[in-house]
gemmi code that builds the backbone of each chain (N, CA, C; Angstrom):
import gemmi

chains = {
    "A": [
        ("UNK", (0.915, -1.152, -0.038), (-0.091, -0.046, -0.058), (0.905, 1.332, -0.005)),
        ("UNK", (0.500, 2.300, -0.874), (1.405, 3.439, -0.815), (0.645, 4.594, -0.397)),
        ("UNK", (1.127, 5.715, -0.650), (0.379, 6.845, -0.174), (-0.411, 7.529, -1.181)),
        ("UNK", (-0.725, 6.899, -2.381), (-1.590, 7.447, -3.416), (-3.047, 7.436, -2.935)),
        ("UNK", (-3.602, 8.415, -2.435), (-4.978, 8.462, -1.937), (-6.093, 9.038, -2.984)),
        ("UNK", (-5.594, 9.302, -4.384), (-6.428, 9.754, -5.251), (-7.578, 8.744, -5.522)),
        ("UNK", (-8.829, 9.332, -5.611), (-9.917, 8.557, -6.112), (-10.422, 7.591, -5.123)),
        ("UNK", (-9.951, 7.571, -3.873), (-10.294, 6.510, -2.947), (-11.628, 6.874, -2.355)),
        ("UNK", (-12.456, 5.999, -2.002), (-13.797, 6.128, -1.349), (-13.476, 6.718, 0.040)),
        ("UNK", (-14.640, 7.429, 0.501), (-14.469, 8.052, 1.772), (-14.173, 6.969, 2.880)),
        ("UNK", (-14.819, 5.836, 2.751), (-14.524, 4.665, 3.726), (-13.233, 4.255, 3.603)),
        ("UNK", (-12.872, 3.954, 2.552), (-11.326, 3.524, 2.348), (-10.331, 4.470, 2.767)),
        ("UNK", (-10.538, 5.822, 2.547), (-9.504, 6.777, 2.926), (-9.445, 6.846, 4.495)),
        ("UNK", (-10.682, 6.806, 5.132), (-10.778, 6.696, 6.481), (-10.088, 5.595, 7.226)),
        ("UNK", (-10.216, 4.439, 6.453), (-9.524, 3.073, 6.833), (-8.046, 3.335, 6.914)),
        ("UNK", (-7.526, 3.986, 5.705), (-6.093, 4.215, 5.538), (-5.537, 5.083, 6.746)),
        ("UNK", (-6.290, 6.121, 6.912), (-5.950, 7.160, 8.081), (-5.935, 6.387, 9.357)),
        ("UNK", (-6.841, 5.523, 9.523), (-6.805, 4.784, 10.875), (-5.645, 3.790, 11.037)),
        ("UNK", (-5.390, 3.107, 9.896), (-4.247, 2.175, 9.948), (-2.851, 2.957, 9.962)),
        ("UNK", (-2.697, 4.062, 9.442), (-1.543, 4.799, 9.509), (-1.420, 5.338, 10.918)),
        ("UNK", (-2.600, 5.908, 11.533), (-2.506, 6.442, 12.892), (-2.050, 5.266, 13.913)),
        ("UNK", (-2.661, 4.170, 13.616), (-2.434, 3.029, 14.555), (-0.871, 2.716, 14.575)),
        ("UNK", (-0.427, 2.533, 13.379), (0.962, 2.141, 13.128), (1.902, 3.294, 13.929)),
        ("UNK", (1.500, 4.628, 13.707), (2.211, 5.694, 14.337), (2.291, 5.525, 15.917)),
        ("UNK", (1.156, 5.226, 16.468), (0.978, 5.128, 17.777), (1.655, 3.851, 18.389)),
        ("UNK", (1.590, 2.699, 17.718), (2.327, 1.570, 18.346), (3.764, 1.804, 18.211)),
        ("UNK", (4.325, 2.477, 17.148), (5.658, 2.688, 17.083), (6.129, 3.739, 18.204)),
        ("UNK", (5.171, 4.644, 18.473), (5.520, 5.580, 19.596), (5.694, 4.807, 20.867)),
        ("UNK", (4.870, 3.836, 21.074), (4.951, 3.065, 22.348), (6.328, 2.410, 22.506)),
        ("UNK", (6.754, 1.886, 21.313), (7.970, 1.158, 21.191), (9.167, 2.132, 21.538)),
        ("UNK", (9.026, 3.322, 20.971), (9.894, 4.316, 21.151), (9.979, 4.978, 22.565)),
        ("UNK", (8.928, 4.767, 23.258), (9.038, 5.138, 24.605), (9.999, 4.330, 25.328)),
        ("UNK", (10.030, 3.014, 25.069), (11.216, 2.336, 25.735), (12.507, 2.171, 24.970)),
        ("UNK", (12.533, 2.413, 23.615), (13.777, 2.422, 22.891), (13.879, 3.616, 22.071)),
        ("UNK", (14.050, 4.726, 22.617), (14.028, 5.924, 21.852), (15.119, 6.154, 20.843)),
        ("UNK", (16.200, 5.276, 20.917), (17.288, 5.474, 20.010), (17.242, 4.502, 18.822)),
        ("UNK", (16.089, 3.826, 18.840), (16.010, 2.670, 17.704), (15.882, 3.471, 16.366)),
        ("UNK", (16.850, 3.272, 15.532), (16.838, 3.899, 14.282), (15.781, 3.454, 13.393)),
        ("UNK", (15.675, 2.094, 13.521), (14.554, 1.278, 12.521), (13.160, 1.828, 13.150)),
        ("UNK", (13.017, 1.952, 14.404), (11.624, 2.308, 14.834), (11.339, 3.922, 14.295)),
        ("UNK", (12.306, 4.546, 14.511), (12.174, 6.035, 14.239), (11.844, 6.238, 12.590)),
        ("UNK", (12.459, 5.354, 11.815), (12.264, 5.347, 10.348), (10.742, 4.921, 10.159)),
        ("UNK", (10.404, 3.768, 10.786), (9.121, 3.326, 10.599), (8.076, 4.609, 11.088)),
        ("UNK", (8.352, 5.057, 12.083), (7.383, 6.130, 12.563), (7.345, 7.410, 11.621)),
        ("UNK", (8.604, 7.751, 11.252), (8.523, 8.919, 10.297), (7.826, 8.784, 9.013)),
        ("UNK", (8.014, 7.418, 8.504), (7.432, 7.164, 7.269), (5.883, 7.082, 7.359)),
        ("UNK", (5.460, 6.362, 8.514), (3.940, 6.282, 8.606), (3.276, 7.471, 9.128)),
        ("UNK", (4.140, 8.354, 9.728), (3.606, 9.681, 10.111), (3.335, 10.533, 8.913)),
        ("UNK", (4.362, 10.381, 7.862), (4.084, 11.122, 6.738), (2.831, 10.713, 5.894)),
        ("UNK", (2.698, 9.301, 5.915), (1.597, 8.769, 5.153), (0.196, 9.151, 5.931)),
        ("UNK", (0.343, 9.145, 7.199), (-0.781, 9.487, 7.983), (-1.254, 10.905, 7.652)),
        ("UNK", (-0.428, 11.687, 7.548), (-0.547, 13.110, 7.315), (-1.196, 13.391, 5.884)),
        ("UNK", (-0.524, 12.568, 4.743), (-1.186, 12.579, 3.568), (-2.484, 12.225, 3.515)),
        ("UNK", (-2.884, 11.094, 4.142), (-4.260, 10.490, 4.183), (-5.242, 11.598, 4.836)),
        ("UNK", (-4.671, 12.193, 5.953), (-5.361, 13.226, 6.599), (-5.776, 14.392, 5.701)),
        ("UNK", (-4.727, 14.918, 5.024), (-4.934, 16.060, 4.078), (-5.839, 15.652, 3.062)),
        ("UNK", (-5.700, 14.511, 2.384), (-6.590, 14.087, 1.281), (-8.071, 13.922, 1.663)),
        ("UNK", (-8.226, 13.406, 3.000), (-9.598, 13.385, 3.399), (-10.155, 14.542, 3.641)),
        ("UNK", (-9.544, 15.485, 4.335), (-10.054, 16.705, 4.638), (-10.279, 17.674, 3.421)),
        ("UNK", (-9.458, 17.455, 2.501), (-9.648, 18.289, 1.117), (-10.907, 17.789, 0.514)),
        ("UNK", (-11.209, 16.524, 0.457), (-12.358, 15.953, -0.224), (-13.621, 15.982, 0.687)),
        ("UNK", (-13.438, 15.561, 1.873), (-14.667, 15.303, 2.770), (-14.951, 16.170, 3.987)),
        ("UNK", (-13.947, 17.068, 4.167), (-14.006, 18.103, 5.269), (-13.379, 17.682, 6.497)),
        ("UNK", (-13.209, 18.616, 7.458), (-12.554, 18.395, 8.747), (-13.079, 17.322, 9.478)),
        ("UNK", (-12.143, 16.639, 10.197), (-12.655, 15.425, 10.863), (-12.317, 15.501, 12.306)),
        ("UNK", (-11.712, 16.620, 12.869), (-11.536, 16.606, 14.272), (-11.346, 18.198, 14.684)),
        ("UNK", (-11.730, 18.414, 15.835), (-11.500, 19.738, 16.356), (-10.195, 20.387, 16.233)),
        ("UNK", (-9.226, 19.524, 16.376), (-7.775, 20.000, 16.149), (-7.587, 20.530, 14.598)),
        ("UNK", (-8.322, 20.127, 13.757), (-8.115, 20.583, 12.306), (-8.969, 21.937, 12.096)),
        ("UNK", (-9.609, 22.443, 13.236), (-10.454, 23.698, 12.926), (-9.556, 24.816, 12.337)),
        ("UNK", (-10.251, 25.512, 11.468), (-9.552, 26.674, 10.785), (-10.556, 27.870, 10.995)),
        ("UNK", (-11.442, 27.949, 9.998), (-12.290, 28.982, 10.215), (-13.708, 28.618, 10.202)),
        ("UNK", (-14.172, 27.513, 10.492), (-15.585, 27.147, 10.596), (-15.698, 25.954, 11.436)),
        ("UNK", (-17.004, 25.562, 11.705), (-17.211, 24.381, 12.422), (-17.392, 23.176, 11.761)),
        ("UNK", (-16.864, 23.135, 10.622), (-17.177, 21.970, 9.568), (-16.779, 20.644, 10.154)),
        ("UNK", (-16.008, 20.546, 11.143), (-15.770, 19.113, 11.638), (-17.069, 18.440, 12.149)),
        ("UNK", (-17.967, 19.192, 12.448), (-19.224, 18.574, 12.944), (-20.036, 18.101, 11.965)),
        ("UNK", (-19.780, 18.374, 10.617), (-20.682, 18.050, 9.535), (-20.376, 16.683, 8.954)),
        ("UNK", (-19.339, 16.104, 9.426), (-19.051, 14.689, 8.722), (-19.844, 13.600, 9.586)),
        ("UNK", (-19.650, 12.448, 9.086), (-20.526, 11.306, 9.686), (-19.943, 10.992, 11.015)),
        ("UNK", (-20.951, 10.749, 12.056), (-20.502, 10.294, 13.398), (-20.293, 8.786, 13.371)),
        ("UNK", (-19.678, 8.212, 14.391), (-19.276, 6.735, 14.265), (-20.612, 6.016, 14.240)),
        ("UNK", (-21.736, 6.379, 14.623), (-22.877, 5.524, 14.556), (-23.556, 5.712, 13.294)),
        ("UNK", (-23.002, 6.505, 12.291), (-23.601, 6.613, 10.957), (-22.650, 6.193, 9.926)),
        ("UNK", (-21.842, 5.423, 10.299), (-20.852, 4.790, 9.435), (-21.500, 3.884, 8.137)),
        ("UNK", (-22.689, 3.272, 8.584), (-23.295, 2.544, 7.582), (-23.971, 3.396, 6.527)),
        ("UNK", (-24.234, 4.665, 6.793), (-24.950, 5.422, 5.869), (-24.052, 6.139, 4.792)),
        ("UNK", (-22.837, 6.190, 5.152), (-22.103, 6.836, 4.182), (-21.404, 5.952, 3.153)),
        ("UNK", (-21.663, 4.803, 3.188), (-20.978, 3.837, 2.101), (-21.661, 4.029, 0.833)),
    ],
    "B": [
        ("UNK", (19.860, 0.202, 39.411), (20.766, -0.260, 40.318), (22.152, -0.105, 39.756)),
        ("UNK", (23.213, 0.099, 40.578), (24.553, -0.028, 40.292), (25.163, -1.355, 40.196)),
        ("UNK", (26.042, -1.583, 39.247), (26.769, -2.905, 39.569), (28.173, -2.553, 39.293)),
        ("UNK", (28.947, -2.590, 40.313), (30.423, -2.180, 40.160), (31.333, -3.205, 40.597)),
        ("UNK", (32.427, -3.245, 39.977), (33.378, -4.365, 40.358), (34.554, -3.643, 41.163)),
        ("UNK", (34.884, -4.226, 42.281), (35.941, -3.759, 43.199), (37.354, -4.428, 42.648)),
        ("UNK", (38.338, -3.830, 43.503), (39.590, -4.486, 43.148), (39.706, -6.066, 43.415)),
        ("UNK", (39.026, -6.483, 44.264), (38.953, -7.978, 44.461), (38.246, -8.839, 43.447)),
        ("UNK", (37.591, -8.059, 42.535), (36.885, -8.752, 41.522), (35.450, -9.187, 41.702)),
        ("UNK", (35.073, -8.749, 42.969), (33.536, -9.043, 43.198), (32.697, -7.758, 43.144)),
        ("UNK", (31.428, -7.939, 43.113), (30.516, -6.761, 42.787), (30.186, -6.374, 44.356)),
        ("UNK", (30.176, -5.068, 44.542), (29.960, -4.613, 45.785), (28.964, -3.514, 45.931)),
        ("UNK", (28.283, -3.191, 44.961), (27.218, -2.161, 44.940), (25.938, -2.644, 45.484)),
        ("UNK", (24.989, -2.899, 44.524), (23.684, -3.342, 44.928), (23.430, -4.818, 44.624)),
        ("UNK", (24.395, -5.444, 44.047), (24.413, -6.944, 43.734), (25.381, -7.717, 44.690)),
        ("UNK", (25.135, -8.923, 44.712), (25.965, -9.796, 45.488), (25.974, -11.240, 44.809)),
        ("UNK", (27.218, -11.932, 44.874), (27.336, -13.196, 44.263), (26.439, -14.161, 45.011)),
        ("UNK", (25.714, -14.949, 44.274), (24.778, -15.946, 44.821), (25.014, -17.090, 43.905)),
        ("UNK", (25.405, -18.245, 44.486), (25.679, -19.324, 43.634), (26.570, -18.913, 42.439)),
        ("UNK", (26.085, -19.180, 41.168), (27.013, -18.770, 40.119), (26.392, -17.595, 39.392)),
        ("UNK", (25.708, -16.765, 40.086), (25.256, -15.559, 39.494), (25.058, -14.522, 40.524)),
        ("UNK", (24.912, -13.300, 39.885), (24.722, -12.158, 40.795), (23.104, -11.862, 41.071)),
        ("UNK", (22.946, -11.534, 42.377), (21.607, -11.296, 42.745), (21.497, -9.846, 43.319)),
        ("UNK", (20.477, -9.217, 43.186), (20.387, -7.898, 43.986), (20.355, -8.072, 45.410)),
        ("UNK", (20.895, -7.215, 46.285), (21.057, -7.285, 47.689), (19.718, -7.082, 48.593)),
        ("UNK", (18.846, -6.418, 47.821), (17.737, -6.172, 48.692), (16.426, -6.096, 47.690)),
        ("UNK", (15.297, -6.346, 48.192), (14.045, -6.101, 47.530), (13.522, -7.502, 46.775)),
        ("UNK", (14.388, -8.493, 47.101), (13.888, -9.764, 46.289), (13.556, -10.978, 47.336)),
        ("UNK", (13.872, -10.642, 48.635), (13.676, -11.677, 49.550), (14.517, -13.005, 49.193)),
        ("UNK", (14.014, -14.207, 49.181), (14.938, -15.333, 48.937), (14.759, -15.622, 47.260)),
        ("UNK", (14.123, -14.924, 46.643), (14.040, -15.242, 45.188), (15.223, -15.070, 44.460)),
        ("UNK", (15.551, -15.760, 43.367), (16.680, -15.643, 42.666), (16.289, -15.016, 41.440)),
        ("UNK", (17.195, -14.124, 40.955), (16.789, -13.519, 39.602), (17.098, -14.448, 38.383)),
        ("UNK", (17.169, -13.705, 37.243), (17.280, -14.485, 36.043), (18.661, -15.172, 35.958)),
        ("UNK", (18.629, -16.230, 35.499), (19.824, -17.231, 35.407), (19.887, -17.567, 33.909)),
        ("UNK", (20.818, -16.942, 33.311), (20.999, -17.207, 31.828), (21.364, -18.519, 31.411)),
        ("UNK", (21.900, -19.397, 32.285), (22.480, -20.604, 31.927), (21.887, -21.704, 32.645)),
        ("UNK", (21.429, -21.515, 33.806), (21.143, -22.478, 34.729), (19.766, -23.017, 34.646)),
        ("UNK", (19.308, -23.804, 35.539), (18.164, -24.470, 35.597), (17.459, -24.128, 37.037)),
        ("UNK", (16.384, -23.345, 36.892), (15.620, -23.081, 37.987), (14.709, -24.061, 38.691)),
        ("UNK", (14.559, -25.216, 37.937), (13.705, -26.110, 38.295), (14.368, -27.157, 39.194)),
        ("UNK", (13.338, -28.187, 39.545), (13.794, -29.108, 40.238), (13.763, -30.366, 39.351)),
        ("UNK", (14.821, -31.115, 38.968), (14.877, -32.070, 38.009), (14.971, -33.389, 38.571)),
        ("UNK", (15.647, -33.425, 39.724), (16.076, -34.672, 40.207), (15.080, -35.128, 41.260)),
        ("UNK", (13.955, -34.667, 41.354), (12.825, -35.329, 42.024), (12.972, -34.904, 43.501)),
        ("UNK", (13.514, -33.854, 43.809), (13.521, -33.307, 45.219), (12.914, -31.912, 45.312)),
        ("UNK", (12.516, -31.586, 46.394), (12.019, -30.252, 46.484), (13.096, -29.230, 46.829)),
        ("UNK", (13.498, -28.400, 45.952), (14.460, -27.522, 46.271), (14.100, -26.332, 47.079)),
        ("UNK", (12.906, -26.040, 47.060), (12.279, -25.042, 47.969), (12.869, -23.668, 47.784)),
        ("UNK", (13.472, -23.379, 46.574), (14.121, -21.993, 46.610), (13.295, -20.914, 46.193)),
        ("UNK", (11.958, -21.038, 45.998), (11.117, -19.974, 45.686), (11.494, -19.344, 44.374)),
        ("UNK", (11.943, -19.834, 43.501), (12.438, -19.095, 42.226), (11.338, -18.619, 41.526)),
        ("UNK", (11.271, -17.374, 41.271), (10.175, -16.727, 40.543), (10.782, -16.187, 39.162)),
        ("UNK", (12.215, -16.277, 38.927), (12.500, -15.598, 37.706), (12.467, -16.450, 36.536)),
        ("UNK", (13.101, -16.064, 35.444), (13.225, -16.857, 34.386), (14.615, -17.289, 33.863)),
        ("UNK", (14.659, -18.251, 33.117), (16.104, -18.428, 32.594), (15.845, -18.570, 31.113)),
        ("UNK", (16.996, -18.326, 30.495), (16.989, -18.252, 29.036), (17.341, -19.516, 28.271)),
        ("UNK", (18.055, -20.332, 28.943), (18.509, -21.528, 28.167), (18.197, -22.743, 29.001)),
        ("UNK", (17.777, -22.629, 30.100), (17.411, -23.654, 30.906), (16.031, -24.047, 30.868)),
        ("UNK", (15.515, -24.617, 32.033), (14.135, -25.103, 31.957), (13.496, -24.486, 33.363)),
        ("UNK", (12.426, -24.025, 33.329), (11.948, -23.429, 34.421), (11.111, -24.403, 35.274)),
        ("UNK", (11.059, -25.607, 34.873), (9.943, -26.402, 35.393), (10.445, -27.450, 36.362)),
        ("UNK", (9.401, -27.981, 36.960), (9.813, -29.160, 37.794), (9.380, -30.237, 37.099)),
        ("UNK", (10.181, -30.986, 36.557), (9.871, -32.071, 35.614), (9.389, -33.393, 36.184)),
        ("UNK", (9.679, -33.688, 37.354), (9.370, -34.929, 37.828), (8.460, -34.952, 38.756)),
        ("UNK", (7.616, -33.961, 38.805), (6.430, -33.804, 39.812), (6.712, -33.502, 41.171)),
        ("UNK", (7.803, -32.622, 41.234), (8.089, -32.167, 42.562), (7.944, -30.721, 42.565)),
        ("UNK", (7.788, -30.253, 43.823), (7.510, -28.774, 43.866), (8.892, -28.023, 44.079)),
        ("UNK", (9.194, -27.090, 43.120), (10.306, -26.374, 43.250), (9.945, -24.880, 43.613)),
        ("UNK", (8.691, -24.771, 44.077), (8.452, -23.350, 44.453), (8.081, -22.256, 43.546)),
        ("UNK", (8.154, -22.695, 42.232), (7.781, -21.922, 41.306), (6.274, -22.067, 40.886)),
        ("UNK", (5.504, -20.896, 40.985), (4.138, -21.119, 40.601), (3.605, -20.406, 39.462)),
        ("UNK", (4.433, -19.983, 38.600), (3.762, -19.139, 37.496), (4.499, -19.259, 36.072)),
        ("UNK", (5.277, -20.493, 36.117), (5.648, -20.555, 34.691), (5.074, -21.830, 33.967)),
        ("UNK", (5.294, -21.880, 32.665), (4.590, -22.925, 32.143), (5.274, -24.183, 32.138)),
        ("UNK", (4.710, -25.220, 32.361), (5.299, -26.583, 32.626), (5.208, -27.477, 31.468)),
        ("UNK", (5.980, -27.654, 30.458), (5.852, -28.175, 29.326), (6.698, -29.506, 28.964)),
        ("UNK", (7.554, -29.593, 30.021), (8.595, -30.613, 29.813), (9.348, -30.338, 28.599)),
        ("UNK", (9.781, -29.152, 28.490), (10.523, -28.559, 27.387), (11.331, -27.484, 27.751)),
        ("UNK", (12.277, -26.997, 27.071), (12.787, -25.920, 27.285), (12.023, -24.625, 26.982)),
        ("UNK", (12.017, -23.625, 27.821), (11.089, -22.527, 27.698), (11.783, -21.338, 26.907)),
        ("UNK", (12.721, -21.579, 26.010), (13.360, -20.451, 25.133), (12.357, -19.640, 24.698)),
        ("UNK", (11.151, -19.916, 24.120), (10.236, -19.117, 23.621), (9.257, -18.703, 24.526)),
        ("UNK", (9.120, -19.204, 25.746), (8.049, -19.004, 26.554), (8.384, -18.039, 27.556)),
        ("UNK", (7.861, -16.823, 27.448), (8.302, -15.860, 28.404), (6.998, -15.223, 29.145)),
        ("UNK", (5.937, -15.820, 28.862), (4.736, -15.306, 29.412), (4.344, -15.732, 30.705)),
        ("UNK", (4.672, -16.958, 31.268), (4.482, -17.427, 32.489), (2.864, -17.516, 32.598)),
        ("UNK", (2.268, -18.302, 31.784), (0.814, -18.198, 31.600), (0.051, -19.425, 32.105)),
        ("UNK", (0.778, -20.026, 33.052), (0.086, -21.218, 33.743), (-0.517, -22.307, 32.905)),
        ("UNK", (0.133, -22.567, 31.848), (-0.395, -23.630, 30.979), (0.454, -24.938, 31.304)),
        ("UNK", (-0.143, -25.983, 31.500), (0.525, -27.112, 31.989), (0.348, -28.243, 31.127)),
        ("UNK", (1.232, -28.274, 30.155), (1.264, -29.451, 29.171), (2.062, -30.565, 29.580)),
        ("UNK", (1.497, -31.909, 29.335), (2.246, -33.181, 29.769), (2.777, -33.136, 31.038)),
        ("UNK", (2.113, -32.594, 32.017), (2.610, -32.244, 33.291), (1.933, -33.191, 34.368)),
        ("UNK", (2.603, -34.161, 34.642), (2.081, -35.144, 35.507), (2.461, -34.896, 37.027)),
        ("UNK", (1.492, -34.684, 37.746), (1.743, -34.640, 39.185), (2.540, -33.438, 39.663)),
        ("UNK", (2.427, -32.284, 38.851), (3.372, -31.280, 39.149), (2.526, -30.268, 40.076)),
        ("UNK", (3.241, -30.021, 41.261), (2.445, -29.317, 42.376), (2.891, -27.969, 42.343)),
        ("UNK", (1.881, -27.137, 42.183), (2.187, -25.635, 42.336), (1.903, -25.106, 43.842)),
        ("UNK", (2.936, -24.693, 44.425), (2.536, -24.137, 45.810), (3.047, -22.711, 45.790)),
        ("UNK", (2.078, -21.746, 45.402), (2.211, -20.466, 45.228), (2.584, -19.762, 46.605)),
        ("UNK", (2.284, -20.380, 47.792), (2.661, -19.786, 49.006), (4.060, -19.522, 49.246)),
        ("UNK", (4.874, -20.291, 48.502), (6.329, -20.056, 48.650), (6.907, -19.007, 47.628)),
        ("UNK", (6.033, -18.657, 46.803), (6.538, -17.763, 45.758), (6.664, -16.223, 46.297)),
        ("UNK", (7.752, -15.551, 45.866), (7.883, -14.104, 46.211), (6.696, -13.217, 45.522)),
        ("UNK", (6.237, -12.235, 46.278), (5.306, -11.510, 45.657), (5.819, -10.573, 44.467)),
        ("UNK", (5.095, -10.405, 43.496), (5.372, -9.498, 42.336), (6.733, -9.486, 41.874)),
        ("UNK", (7.148, -10.802, 41.384), (8.367, -10.958, 40.742), (8.159, -10.815, 39.419)),
        ("UNK", (8.598, -9.680, 38.624), (8.218, -9.469, 37.340), (9.584, -9.287, 36.651)),
        ("UNK", (9.381, -9.429, 35.250), (10.602, -9.141, 34.393), (10.195, -8.609, 33.166)),
        ("UNK", (11.008, -7.866, 32.425), (10.637, -7.498, 30.983), (11.806, -7.971, 30.129)),
        ("UNK", (11.498, -8.624, 29.161), (12.533, -9.090, 28.223), (12.658, -7.953, 27.140)),
        ("UNK", (13.887, -7.635, 26.711), (14.073, -6.587, 25.856), (13.512, -6.812, 24.489)),
        ("UNK", (12.742, -5.929, 23.952), (12.188, -6.315, 22.632), (13.087, -5.850, 21.498)),
        ("UNK", (13.087, -6.701, 20.540), (13.928, -6.216, 19.421), (12.898, -5.716, 18.258)),
        ("UNK", (13.252, -4.734, 17.386), (12.404, -4.168, 16.355), (12.588, -5.409, 15.229)),
        ("UNK", (11.597, -6.303, 15.117), (11.659, -7.257, 14.123), (10.418, -7.835, 13.938)),
        ("UNK", (10.225, -8.443, 12.684), (9.043, -8.975, 12.280), (7.773, -7.893, 12.430)),
        ("UNK", (8.019, -6.686, 11.749), (6.942, -5.704, 11.795), (5.744, -5.903, 10.683)),
        ("UNK", (4.673, -5.841, 11.026), (3.590, -5.911, 10.321), (3.366, -4.580, 9.246)),
        ("UNK", (2.909, -4.898, 8.021), (2.547, -3.664, 7.411), (1.276, -3.032, 8.190)),
        ("UNK", (1.084, -1.674, 8.047), (0.162, -0.929, 8.821), (-1.310, -1.727, 8.762)),
        ("UNK", (-1.710, -2.110, 7.571), (-3.011, -2.638, 7.375), (-3.182, -3.835, 8.231)),
        ("UNK", (-2.189, -4.735, 8.050), (-2.252, -5.963, 8.972), (-2.181, -5.682, 10.358)),
        ("UNK", (-1.297, -4.594, 10.701), (-1.184, -4.228, 12.171), (-2.586, -3.869, 12.746)),
        ("UNK", (-3.215, -3.053, 11.957), (-4.596, -2.520, 12.402), (-5.547, -3.710, 12.719)),
        ("UNK", (-5.419, -4.702, 11.844), (-6.423, -5.895, 11.965), (-6.097, -6.633, 13.202)),
        ("UNK", (-4.826, -6.676, 13.513), (-4.401, -7.614, 14.652), (-4.141, -6.836, 15.808)),
        ("UNK", (-4.319, -5.502, 15.891), (-4.201, -4.845, 17.131), (-2.752, -4.600, 17.594)),
        ("UNK", (-1.743, -4.748, 16.796), (-0.383, -4.703, 17.032), (0.498, -4.620, 15.907)),
        ("UNK", (1.608, -3.896, 16.015), (2.423, -3.731, 14.837), (3.429, -4.911, 14.771)),
        ("UNK", (3.685, -5.532, 16.057), (4.700, -6.538, 16.373), (4.111, -7.873, 16.202)),
        ("UNK", (4.658, -8.598, 15.233), (4.103, -10.118, 15.115), (4.309, -10.883, 16.351)),
        ("UNK", (5.351, -10.607, 16.932), (5.633, -11.454, 18.235), (4.862, -11.110, 19.455)),
        ("UNK", (4.049, -9.926, 19.265), (3.080, -9.558, 20.385), (1.688, -10.099, 19.987)),
        ("UNK", (1.593, -10.564, 18.788), (0.300, -10.862, 18.420), (-0.138, -12.254, 18.977)),
        ("UNK", (-0.701, -12.130, 20.222), (-1.022, -13.454, 21.103), (-2.572, -13.521, 21.262)),
        ("UNK", (-3.260, -13.758, 20.302), (-4.744, -13.893, 20.496), (-4.973, -15.035, 21.519)),
        ("UNK", (-5.979, -14.765, 22.325), (-6.407, -15.634, 23.340), (-7.557, -16.536, 22.950)),
        ("UNK", (-7.628, -17.901, 23.084), (-8.664, -18.611, 22.874), (-9.386, -19.062, 24.067)),
        ("UNK", (-10.550, -19.810, 23.890), (-11.376, -20.169, 24.989), (-10.604, -20.717, 26.267)),
        ("UNK", (-9.693, -21.658, 25.923), (-8.960, -22.440, 26.979), (-7.880, -21.794, 27.374)),
        ("UNK", (-7.331, -20.781, 26.778), (-6.187, -20.160, 27.398), (-5.072, -19.703, 26.481)),
        ("UNK", (-4.575, -20.765, 25.832), (-3.423, -20.678, 24.953), (-3.682, -20.430, 23.483)),
        ("UNK", (-2.822, -19.893, 22.898), (-2.933, -19.657, 21.474), (-1.955, -20.256, 20.614)),
        ("UNK", (-1.906, -20.334, 19.479), (-1.045, -20.964, 18.635), (0.185, -20.229, 18.341)),
        ("UNK", (0.096, -18.815, 18.511), (1.146, -17.952, 18.321), (1.778, -17.577, 19.657)),
        ("UNK", (0.878, -17.492, 20.727), (1.412, -16.818, 21.902), (0.925, -17.483, 23.052)),
        ("UNK", (0.938, -16.805, 24.167), (0.745, -17.616, 25.337), (1.785, -18.535, 25.643)),
        ("UNK", (1.388, -19.801, 25.742), (2.337, -20.845, 25.702), (2.727, -21.223, 24.219)),
        ("UNK", (3.793, -20.782, 23.824), (4.215, -20.920, 22.548), (4.835, -22.290, 22.271)),
        ("UNK", (4.999, -22.653, 20.943), (5.749, -23.750, 20.558), (4.708, -24.873, 20.169)),
        ("UNK", (5.223, -26.079, 20.218), (4.493, -27.243, 19.742), (4.077, -28.169, 20.846)),
        ("UNK", (4.041, -27.528, 22.034), (3.853, -28.539, 23.179), (2.385, -28.828, 23.580)),
        ("UNK", (1.413, -28.848, 22.561), (0.090, -29.137, 22.980), (-0.837, -28.076, 22.823)),
        ("UNK", (-0.510, -27.006, 22.201), (-1.510, -25.748, 22.072), (-2.317, -26.124, 20.879)),
        ("UNK", (-3.573, -25.852, 20.923), (-4.586, -25.996, 19.904), (-5.266, -24.730, 19.661)),
        ("UNK", (-5.604, -24.648, 18.439), (-6.424, -23.373, 18.042), (-7.833, -23.105, 18.838)),
        ("UNK", (-8.423, -24.346, 18.816), (-9.731, -24.376, 19.285), (-9.853, -24.695, 20.736)),
        ("UNK", (-8.991, -25.558, 21.198), (-9.043, -25.963, 22.693), (-8.077, -25.603, 23.628)),
        ("UNK", (-7.216, -24.543, 23.113), (-6.125, -24.146, 24.061), (-5.150, -25.275, 24.403)),
        ("UNK", (-4.865, -25.311, 25.701), (-3.944, -26.361, 26.381), (-4.559, -27.862, 26.217)),
        ("UNK", (-3.928, -28.543, 25.743), (-4.384, -29.982, 25.870), (-4.292, -30.496, 27.175)),
    ],
}
model = gemmi.Model(1)
for chain_id, residues in chains.items():
    chain = gemmi.Chain(chain_id)
    for i, (resn, *xyz) in enumerate(residues, 1):
        res = gemmi.Residue()
        res.name, res.seqid = resn, gemmi.SeqId(i, " ")
        for name, pos in zip(("N", "CA", "C"), xyz):
            atom = gemmi.Atom()
            atom.name, atom.element = name, gemmi.Element(name[0])
            atom.pos, atom.b_iso = gemmi.Position(*pos), 0.0
            res.add_atom(atom)
        chain.add_residue(res)
    model.add_chain(chain)
structure = gemmi.Structure()
structure.add_model(model)
structure.setup_entities()
């Protein structure tokens, strides 16, 4: 899987965002214990970049998805809520 | 902890020589720490009563002949426990093995240094709840999994856990 997010469905793009976010977080847990691991840092940086790319693409096409992404509107509330996942497919 | 060697060649800070290895001077009661070569178990059919709660890396943590060695939380598989670091109370092929947890020291824990290896792709990692293949230890109804918990080929089954 690569960072090419063009033409991806909303659901698939969200799935990619979640998987990169999870990989980043799990690598962070490892780095807590082994902060000098070059391999772990490389994995973290690579997946952090892919996570950001997926986030940017999602927000560009489907709107903001969290409060931390707030810029000049409250658009993040317009996206589907977790209990509405079935409706957006 | 500090581990320093003095001019006489012995360690004099927080560790002391005990048998053929060093043990911390305090905080461990009578428990022995990890022994990288030896055998914490009772193999000869006697109760050694040493209350060992640690692990060892190439030996066998078990009491193989049905006698109490004072260890209460390691897997007893009648095999070497090189891959088994979980202490998950699975007893395979374990005849008459008596666990007397009253003799075990409280809260003896250890952490094995984790290596960055066998890393899942992010998609597989999300599906399994971990990036690390070696930490992918799904639990089944009866306790052990084929990948984790009690590892190896000593009687684990996917459906029934420990035999």
